[in-house]
C-alpha beads as a LAMMPS data file, in Angstrom:
LAMMPS data file: protein, C-alpha beads

173 atoms
172 bonds

1 atom types
1 bond types

-500.0 500.0 xlo xhi
-500.0 500.0 ylo yhi
-500.0 500.0 zlo zhi

Masses

1 110.0

Atoms # bond

1 1 1 -326.320 316.115 -43.818
2 1 1 -322.918 314.636 -43.311
3 1 1 -320.568 317.806 -43.536
4 1 1 -322.489 321.081 -44.488
5 1 1 -325.923 322.331 -44.964
6 1 1 -326.235 326.158 -46.296
7 1 1 -329.432 327.831 -46.496
8 1 1 -329.351 331.272 -48.452
9 1 1 -330.552 333.783 -50.769
10 1 1 -333.930 334.049 -49.426
11 1 1 -334.513 330.198 -48.933
12 1 1 -337.306 328.586 -47.023
13 1 1 -336.479 325.316 -45.266
14 1 1 -338.874 323.577 -42.870
15 1 1 -337.694 320.484 -40.949
16 1 1 -340.098 318.403 -38.661
17 1 1 -339.191 315.065 -37.193
18 1 1 -341.815 312.613 -36.469
19 1 1 -341.940 310.571 -33.267
20 1 1 -339.297 308.067 -32.591
21 1 1 -338.328 305.152 -29.987
22 1 1 -334.721 306.913 -29.479
23 1 1 -333.829 310.457 -31.055
24 1 1 -336.129 312.965 -32.772
25 1 1 -334.055 315.467 -34.527
26 1 1 -335.550 318.329 -37.141
27 1 1 -332.389 318.986 -38.618
28 1 1 -329.150 316.901 -38.172
29 1 1 -325.834 318.190 -39.607
30 1 1 -322.561 316.524 -38.230
31 1 1 -320.462 319.553 -39.014
32 1 1 -321.545 323.051 -39.976
33 1 1 -324.996 324.792 -40.631
34 1 1 -324.895 328.186 -42.384
35 1 1 -327.777 330.657 -42.612
36 1 1 -327.285 333.674 -44.483
37 1 1 -328.668 336.235 -47.004
38 1 1 -332.500 336.467 -45.449
39 1 1 -332.726 332.556 -45.664
40 1 1 -335.364 331.174 -43.146
41 1 1 -334.994 327.924 -41.258
42 1 1 -337.360 326.039 -38.981
43 1 1 -336.685 323.012 -37.340
44 1 1 -338.662 320.751 -34.580
45 1 1 -338.295 317.421 -32.727
46 1 1 -341.192 315.696 -31.650
47 1 1 -341.798 312.907 -29.049
48 1 1 -338.807 310.702 -28.423
49 1 1 -338.015 307.637 -26.494
50 1 1 -334.699 309.230 -25.474
51 1 1 -333.603 312.780 -26.875
52 1 1 -335.599 315.222 -28.901
53 1 1 -333.896 318.099 -30.552
54 1 1 -334.731 320.959 -33.094
55 1 1 -331.233 320.840 -34.291
56 1 1 -328.131 318.692 -33.415
57 1 1 -324.852 320.166 -35.132
58 1 1 -321.448 320.791 -34.435
59 1 1 -320.988 324.403 -35.646
60 1 1 -323.723 327.385 -36.517
61 1 1 -323.011 330.175 -38.544
62 1 1 -325.903 332.998 -39.076
63 1 1 -325.452 336.254 -41.054
64 1 1 -328.556 337.818 -41.897
65 1 1 -331.309 334.896 -41.906
66 1 1 -333.366 333.661 -39.369
67 1 1 -333.423 330.392 -37.573
68 1 1 -336.088 328.965 -35.220
69 1 1 -335.643 325.452 -33.607
70 1 1 -337.918 323.515 -31.072
71 1 1 -337.071 320.637 -29.083
72 1 1 -340.050 318.045 -28.866
73 1 1 -341.149 315.979 -25.910
74 1 1 -338.080 313.660 -24.595
75 1 1 -338.045 310.849 -22.098
76 1 1 -334.545 311.757 -21.112
77 1 1 -333.716 315.469 -22.621
78 1 1 -335.324 318.173 -24.792
79 1 1 -332.845 321.106 -26.749
80 1 1 -334.065 323.550 -29.290
81 1 1 -330.434 323.969 -30.442
82 1 1 -327.773 321.427 -29.291
83 1 1 -324.431 322.542 -30.930
84 1 1 -320.605 322.993 -30.122
85 1 1 -320.737 326.710 -31.425
86 1 1 -322.989 329.302 -32.474
87 1 1 -322.030 332.320 -34.393
88 1 1 -324.577 335.047 -35.098
89 1 1 -323.486 338.088 -36.990
90 1 1 -326.891 339.643 -38.044
91 1 1 -330.255 337.908 -38.101
92 1 1 -332.780 336.074 -35.627
93 1 1 -332.321 332.970 -33.862
94 1 1 -335.354 331.557 -31.586
95 1 1 -335.023 328.547 -29.764
96 1 1 -337.306 326.603 -27.265
97 1 1 -336.548 323.216 -25.215
98 1 1 -339.638 320.953 -25.003
99 1 1 -340.829 318.941 -21.940
100 1 1 -338.155 316.380 -20.556
101 1 1 -339.935 313.572 -18.538
102 1 1 -336.446 312.614 -16.881
103 1 1 -333.993 315.047 -17.526
104 1 1 -332.938 318.564 -18.766
105 1 1 -334.932 320.870 -21.002
106 1 1 -332.915 323.808 -22.871
107 1 1 -333.339 326.192 -25.363
108 1 1 -329.791 326.702 -26.651
109 1 1 -326.956 324.150 -25.434
110 1 1 -323.684 325.326 -26.728
111 1 1 -320.579 323.043 -25.826
112 1 1 -318.215 325.680 -26.740
113 1 1 -318.546 329.335 -27.533
114 1 1 -321.609 331.083 -28.326
115 1 1 -320.850 334.515 -30.213
116 1 1 -323.282 337.416 -30.480
117 1 1 -321.878 340.481 -32.677
118 1 1 -325.372 341.677 -33.882
119 1 1 -328.866 340.298 -34.541
120 1 1 -331.102 338.985 -31.722
121 1 1 -331.241 335.609 -29.960
122 1 1 -334.306 334.338 -27.853
123 1 1 -334.245 330.935 -26.112
124 1 1 -336.549 329.776 -23.729
125 1 1 -336.148 326.256 -21.606
126 1 1 -338.938 323.863 -21.130
127 1 1 -340.361 321.720 -18.329
128 1 1 -337.298 319.710 -16.788
129 1 1 -338.099 316.410 -15.119
130 1 1 -337.025 314.911 -11.990
131 1 1 -333.920 316.843 -10.470
132 1 1 -332.623 318.300 -13.615
133 1 1 -332.327 321.752 -14.995
134 1 1 -334.398 324.208 -17.375
135 1 1 -332.117 326.608 -18.709
136 1 1 -332.692 329.324 -21.471
137 1 1 -329.022 329.325 -22.720
138 1 1 -326.290 327.100 -21.513
139 1 1 -322.808 327.520 -22.986
140 1 1 -319.630 326.342 -21.842
141 1 1 -316.538 323.706 -21.849
142 1 1 -316.685 320.376 -22.810
143 1 1 -313.729 317.926 -22.279
144 1 1 -311.696 320.864 -20.841
145 1 1 -311.946 322.999 -23.815
146 1 1 -312.672 326.879 -23.414
147 1 1 -316.372 328.044 -23.561
148 1 1 -318.984 330.491 -22.776
149 1 1 -321.160 333.543 -24.196
150 1 1 -319.474 336.408 -25.717
151 1 1 -322.002 339.298 -26.985
152 1 1 -320.309 342.141 -28.657
153 1 1 -323.609 343.800 -30.085
154 1 1 -327.243 342.479 -30.706
155 1 1 -329.584 341.491 -28.233
156 1 1 -329.893 338.268 -26.149
157 1 1 -332.798 337.393 -24.050
158 1 1 -332.867 333.960 -22.093
159 1 1 -335.692 332.518 -19.832
160 1 1 -335.887 329.042 -18.132
161 1 1 -339.045 327.147 -17.859
162 1 1 -340.009 324.773 -15.133
163 1 1 -337.559 322.454 -13.055
164 1 1 -335.865 321.250 -9.983
165 1 1 -332.931 323.907 -10.965
166 1 1 -333.978 326.902 -13.392
167 1 1 -331.085 329.181 -15.296
168 1 1 -331.845 332.043 -17.780
169 1 1 -328.411 331.818 -18.669
170 1 1 -325.809 329.368 -17.471
171 1 1 -322.070 329.795 -18.899
172 1 1 -318.537 329.235 -18.083
173 1 1 -317.123 332.314 -19.194

Bonds

1 1 1 2
2 1 2 3
3 1 3 4
4 1 4 5
5 1 5 6
6 1 6 7
7 1 7 8
8 1 8 9
9 1 9 10
10 1 10 11
11 1 11 12
12 1 12 13
13 1 13 14
14 1 14 15
15 1 15 16
16 1 16 17
17 1 17 18
18 1 18 19
19 1 19 20
20 1 20 21
21 1 21 22
22 1 22 23
23 1 23 24
24 1 24 25
25 1 25 26
26 1 26 27
27 1 27 28
28 1 28 29
29 1 29 30
30 1 30 31
31 1 31 32
32 1 32 33
33 1 33 34
34 1 34 35
35 1 35 36
36 1 36 37
37 1 37 38
38 1 38 39
39 1 39 40
40 1 40 41
41 1 41 42
42 1 42 43
43 1 43 44
44 1 44 45
45 1 45 46
46 1 46 47
47 1 47 48
48 1 48 49
49 1 49 50
50 1 50 51
51 1 51 52
52 1 52 53
53 1 53 54
54 1 54 55
55 1 55 56
56 1 56 57
57 1 57 58
58 1 58 59
59 1 59 60
60 1 60 61
61 1 61 62
62 1 62 63
63 1 63 64
64 1 64 65
65 1 65 66
66 1 66 67
67 1 67 68
68 1 68 69
69 1 69 70
70 1 70 71
71 1 71 72
72 1 72 73
73 1 73 74
74 1 74 75
75 1 75 76
76 1 76 77
77 1 77 78
78 1 78 79
79 1 79 80
80 1 80 81
81 1 81 82
82 1 82 83
83 1 83 84
84 1 84 85
85 1 85 86
86 1 86 87
87 1 87 88
88 1 88 89
89 1 89 90
90 1 90 91
91 1 91 92
92 1 92 93
93 1 93 94
94 1 94 95
95 1 95 96
96 1 96 97
97 1 97 98
98 1 98 99
99 1 99 100
100 1 100 101
101 1 101 102
102 1 102 103
103 1 103 104
104 1 104 105
105 1 105 106
106 1 106 107
107 1 107 108
108 1 108 109
109 1 109 110
110 1 110 111
111 1 111 112
112 1 112 113
113 1 113 114
114 1 114 115
115 1 115 116
116 1 116 117
117 1 117 118
118 1 118 119
119 1 119 120
120 1 120 121
121 1 121 122
122 1 122 123
123 1 123 124
124 1 124 125
125 1 125 126
126 1 126 127
127 1 127 128
128 1 128 129
129 1 129 130
130 1 130 131
131 1 131 132
132 1 132 133
133 1 133 134
134 1 134 135
135 1 135 136
136 1 136 137
137 1 137 138
138 1 138 139
139 1 139 140
140 1 140 141
141 1 141 142
142 1 142 143
143 1 143 144
144 1 144 145
145 1 145 146
146 1 146 147
147 1 147 148
148 1 148 149
149 1 149 150
150 1 150 151
151 1 151 152
152 1 152 153
153 1 153 154
154 1 154 155
155 1 155 156
156 1 156 157
157 1 157 158
158 1 158 159
159 1 159 160
160 1 160 161
161 1 161 162
162 1 162 163
163 1 163 164
164 1 164 165
165 1 165 166
166 1 166 167
167 1 167 168
168 1 168 169
169 1 169 170
170 1 170 171
171 1 171 172
172 1 172 173
């Protein structure tokens, strides 16, 4: 989707990418993913010559739905969720990074702000290769912009996998 992908009113969406010589991505939305009103979205990447993502997008808004994203095995990196922002008002988010042969594995990577004001977030990093990180949740600034994690309600659980450096949560703010 170029701009917007919306799942609502109890919709069920399952997207699985196949093996790729470069990037495998279950869902790629250039701008915004909206999940609400009991919708269930599941996305998974597969083996990739470079990067594997469950989802790669700019902004994610979840209010009353569930989202599960799993990165596959990437030669360079694997991410369950890779986005600029994630805003959870109510619902459930589960993200798992896959194995990365020579790079990082991250459950949720947010290159700006992750805001949780209700619901549940569970993120797990996978196996990172070389001298790289396995991180449950990574949130922070990119290009000098502000970023981090803000939890005002709900539950956030983060676990690393294995790697040279492991972090449950790594955040700028």
